[in-house]
C-alpha positions in Angstrom: -14.9 26.0 22.8 -14.3 29.0 20.5 -17.4 31.2 20.6 -16.4 32.8 17.3 -16.4 29.4 15.5 -18.9 29.1 12.7 -19.8 25.7 11.3 -18.6 25.3 7.8 -20.3 23.1 5.2 -18.6 21.9 2.1 -20.3 20.9 -1.1 -20.5 17.2 -1.9 -18.2 16.3 -4.7 -18.8 13.1 -6.6 -15.8 10.9 -7.1 -14.4 10.8 -10.6 -13.3 7.5 -12.3 -9.5 7.0 -12.3 -9.4 6.8 -16.1 -10.6 10.4 -16.3 -7.9 11.5 -13.9 -5.0 9.4 -15.2 -6.1 8.5 -18.7 -6.8 5.1 -20.4 -3.2 3.9 -20.4 -2.8 3.9 -16.6 -1.7 0.7 -14.9 -4.8 -1.3 -13.8 -3.0 -2.9 -10.8 -1.7 0.5 -9.8 -5.1 2.1 -9.9 -6.6 -0.8 -7.9 -4.0 -0.4 -5.2 -4.4 3.4 -5.1 -8.2 3.0 -4.8 -7.7 0.7 -1.9 -5.3 3.0 -0.1 -7.3 6.2 -0.6 -10.3 5.1 1.4 -11.6 7.6 3.9 -12.7 5.2 6.6 -9.5 3.6 8.2 -11.3 0.3 8.9 -12.1 -0.1 5.2 -8.7 0.8 4.0 -6.2 -1.9 2.8 -3.9 -3.2 5.5 -0.2 -2.4 5.0 0.8 -6.1 4.6 -2.0 -6.6 2.1 -0.8 -3.5 0.2 2.8 -4.9 0.1 1.5 -8.2 -1.3 -0.7 -6.5 -3.9 0.0 -7.6 -7.5 1.3 -4.2 -8.4 4.5 -5.1 -6.5 4.9 -8.5 -8.2 7.7 -7.3 -10.5 9.8 -6.5 -7.4 9.4 -10.1 -6.3 10.7 -11.6 -9.5 13.9 -13.6 -9.1 16.8 -11.8 -10.8 15.1 -8.4 -10.7 17.9 -5.8 -11.0 18.1 -2.0 -10.3 18.7 0.2 -13.4 22.4 0.3 -12.5 22.7 -3.5 -12.6 22.7 -4.5 -8.9 20.3 -7.2 -7.8 17.2 -6.2 -6.0 17.3 -7.3 -2.3 14.8 -9.8 -1.1 12.5 -7.2 0.4 9.1 -8.5 -0.7 9.5 -12.2 0.2 6.9 -12.6 3.0 7.0 -16.4 3.0 
């Protein structure tokens, strides 16, 4: 152990609501997913498969979804 190490303490910073950070017009589903991903304790964090099936990605699962250049979106998010 490093004998010159001095324990550091950091101030407690209260979390801020997402609407203060991103504004009132932020996407509700996007903020919900973000809040589930940015959880400090790994056991309480959203699982990757649950993140991919989150409603924020629903638009990517729509039949006929196309890229801006016109190509069809591949069937990446069909987990059935």
